[in-house]
GUVEX-363936 format. One record per residue (C-alpha): y, x, z. Coordinates in steps of 0.02 Angstrom, whole numbers, plus 32768, in hexadecimal, padded with zeros to 4 digits. Layout:
BEGIN
YXZ/...
// end
This chain:
BEGIN
81B87D667B09/816E7D527BBB/80FD7DDE7BF2/804C7DAC7C20/80287DC37CD3/7FAC7E4C7CF5/7F187E237D64/7EA27E877DD3/7E0A7E327E19/7E077EAB7EAC/7EB87E7A7EDD/7E817DC27ED4/7DEB7DE17F44/7E407E497FCA/7EE67DE97FD9/7EA27D72805A/7E5A7DEB80D2/7EF27E6080C8/7F667DCB80E9/7F147DAF8190/7F377E6281BC/7FE87E54818E/80017DB181EC/7FD57E118287/80377EB38269/80C97E738203/80F27DDE8275/81AD7DF28294/822F7DCD820F/825E7E6681AA/82577EB980FE/81B97F0E80B0/81AB7F9C8034/810B7F887FD2/80DA80327F80/806D80247EE5/80797F6C7EC3/80097F7A7E2D/7FF37ED37DD3/806C7E767E52/7FE97DFE7E90/7FF37E3D7F46/80B07E377F44/80B27D7B7F0C/80237D4A7F7E/80697D9D801C/81207D707FFA/80E87CB77FE7/807B7CB78082/80F87D1B80F1/819D7CCA80D3/81EE7D238168/81DD7DC78109/82497E058079/81D27E618001/82067EF57F9C/817A7F237F19/81847FCB7EC8/811D80347E51/812D80B07DC4/819180707D34/810380447CC7/80C97FBE7D3D/816A7F697D5B/81617EEF7CC9/80BE7EA37D0B/80FF7E947DBC/819D7E3D7D7B/81327DC47D1B/80E07D8C7DBD/81847D867E1A/81D87D1C7D93/81437C9F7D94/81447C947E52/82017C767E66/81FD7CAC7F1B/82A57CC77F71/825F7D527FE7/820F7DB87F56/82887E397F17/828B7E847E68/820E7F0F7E54/82567FBE7E60/821880637E11/81D180D87E8D/816781777E6B/813381B37F15/813B82697EE6/81E4826D7E8F/823C81D67ED5/82BE81907EDF/828C813D7F85/82FA80AB7FB2/839C80CA8011/836D80468089/831780348130/827A7FC78136/821E7F7481C3/817C7F80816F/81217FD980E5/80807FB0808B/800A7FFC8008/7F627FCE7FC8/7EE280347F68/7F5C80C77F44/7F2A81587FAA/7E7F817E7F54/7ED581797EA3/7F6481E87EDC/7F4E82A37EE2/7F5D82E97F94/801083257F76/804282757F47/7FEB822F7FE1/805482AC804D/80F382757FE9/80C781BE8009/80B981DE80C9/8155824280C9/81B181BF8067/8177812E80D0/81AF818C816C/825C81A58116/827980EB80F8/821F8099818E/828580728229/824D80B782D1/81BD804C830F/81A18007825D/80F37FE88220/8099802D8183/7FF67FD4814D/7F86803A80D5/7EEF7FE18089/7E5D8030802E/7DBC80958038/7DC0812880B2/7D4081A480FA/7D3481CA81B1/7D16827681F3/7CE282B28147/7C60822D8132/7C69819680BB/7C5480EE8116/7BDC80AA808E/7B7880E37FFA/7BE680817F89/7C7B80E07FC7/7C2181857FAB/7BF781527EF9/7CAB811A7EDD/7CEF81BC7F20/7C7E82237EAD/7CB481B67E14/7D6E81D77E3B/7D58828D7E4B/7CFA82997DA7/7D89823C7D55/7E0E82A57DA6/7DE7832C7E2B/7E8A83067E7C/7E5A82577EA7/7DDF82247F30/7DC081B87FCB/7E3081FF8052/7DF182348101/7E3881DB8199/7E4C827F81FA/7EAC82D18163/7F1F8239815A/7F3D82398215/7F6A82ED8218/7FE282DD8186/8031823F81CF/804E828C8275/80B8830F8227/8126828281E3/812E822A8289/80B6819F8257/8038817682DC/7F92811C82B3/7F9580828324/7F13801182D4/7E7A80188267/7E3A7F778223/7D8A7F6681CE/7D997F068129/7D1C7EBA80B1/7CB97F2D803B/7CC87FC280AB/7D867FD680A4/7E007FEE8132/7EB47FC38157/7F05805281AF/7FA08024821A/802480A88239/80BE809C82A4/816081088289/8176815C8332/8231816A832A/
// end
């Protein structure tokens, strides 16, 4: 029996704007580790639109079946089989990547998991490699929109460990992993794509 492909409306809506950012920052041929691939929609869309990249989707084991359903339907030569990855416990790939990408993950992770993600990306990213992180973020302790403030409050009511992450906190944590913030791209619906570069 073929598994039905999961679908997230938000992934459908944001894949176009995110692709434009990736075209700019992921321009040279290379391999990409996607962290938290979710439904698999982004992996298929980006691998199809960016054939110069070899795309490695990953997520916790419970999501792999849905990602694989999308991959099987797409039949893309540059889209690898999804691999299990829990950012907090690993195992991280024993491979060096030119790029890393994640979308809408930092706010649903606990802070210790966000720190583990940054450390893991730094572990697998080559010197000079680029990490793109998409989602809602606060800036200097302030939410960028009323909708983001409401979203943050709803997340914290659901799980006090979740919440919209602040750019300053992320920058400080990333610097300890030798990830430098080199770009900050405004996105639709008050989101940002943060661009980090592995320093060495």
